[in-house]
C-alpha positions as CSV (number, residue, x, y, z in Angstrom):
1,M,0.0,0.0,0.1
2,L,1.3,3.5,-0.9
3,L,1.6,5.9,2.1
4,H,0.8,9.8,0.8
5,T,2.6,12.0,3.0
6,V,2.3,15.8,2.9
7,I,5.1,17.9,3.8
8,V,4.6,21.6,4.4
9,S,7.9,23.9,4.7
10,F,8.4,27.6,5.1
11,N,12.0,28.4,5.3
12,A,13.0,25.1,7.4
13,R,15.6,23.8,4.9
14,E,17.5,21.5,7.0
15,L,14.4,20.5,9.3
16,V,12.8,19.5,6.1
17,L,15.7,17.6,4.3
18,R,16.1,15.3,7.3
19,C,12.2,14.6,7.5
20,I,12.6,13.8,3.8
21,N,15.5,11.6,4.4
22,S,14.0,9.9,7.1
23,L,10.7,9.1,5.7
24,L,12.6,7.6,2.8
25,E,14.4,5.1,4.6
26,C,11.2,3.6,6.2
27,D,10.1,0.2,5.4
28,Q,6.9,1.8,3.7
29,D,6.2,2.6,0.2
30,V,6.1,6.1,0.7
31,H,5.2,9.2,-1.8
32,L,6.1,12.6,-0.4
33,H,4.1,15.7,-1.4
34,I,6.3,18.7,-0.4
35,S,4.2,22.2,-0.5
36,D,6.6,24.5,0.3
37,N,5.1,28.2,1.1
38,G,7.8,30.5,-0.4
39,S,10.8,30.0,1.2
40,T,13.6,32.0,0.9
41,D,16.1,30.1,2.4
42,G,17.0,27.5,-0.3
43,T,14.7,25.1,0.8
44,L,13.7,24.6,-2.8
45,E,17.1,24.4,-4.4
46,A,17.9,22.0,-1.9
47,I,15.2,19.5,-2.5
48,D,15.4,19.9,-6.2
49,G,19.1,19.2,-6.0
50,R,19.0,16.5,-3.8
51,Y,16.2,14.6,-4.9
52,A,15.5,15.9,-8.4
53,A,15.6,12.1,-9.9
54,C,13.7,10.7,-7.0
55,E,10.1,9.6,-8.6
56,N,8.8,9.5,-5.0
57,I,8.5,13.1,-4.3
58,T,6.3,15.6,-6.0
59,L,7.4,19.1,-4.8
60,Y,4.7,22.1,-4.9
61,K,6.2,25.6,-5.2
62,N,3.8,28.2,-3.3
63,N,4.6,31.5,-4.2
64,E,3.5,32.8,-0.9
65,N,2.8,32.0,2.6
66,L,-0.4,30.2,2.0
67,G,-0.7,28.8,5.7
68,F,-0.5,25.1,7.3
69,A,-4.2,24.2,6.2
70,K,-4.1,25.9,2.5
71,A,-0.5,24.4,1.8
72,C,-2.0,21.0,2.8
73,N,-4.8,21.5,0.7
74,V,-2.4,22.5,-2.6
75,P,-1.1,18.6,-3.2
76,L,-4.1,17.0,-1.5
77,S,-6.2,18.4,-4.9
78,N,-3.6,16.9,-7.1
79,T,-3.4,13.5,-5.8
80,S,-5.7,10.4,-4.9
81,G,-5.3,7.6,-2.2
């Protein structure tokens, strides 16, 4: 069973990278949906650089800080499961 996980980030580069690594190391078949709220600390570049070839990650680049609930809804409106 595929486990869909939504991660919302805003200027939390190192924390998000550790979270991604941890979730990808688990024994579950996981797909990560990362909704970034317009980070300016290099979060997007770090994710793109390290995980560009990873098919288990979908990155949603929000132009502004939508807040947690709206940022969660961005990937949820684009996936099934």
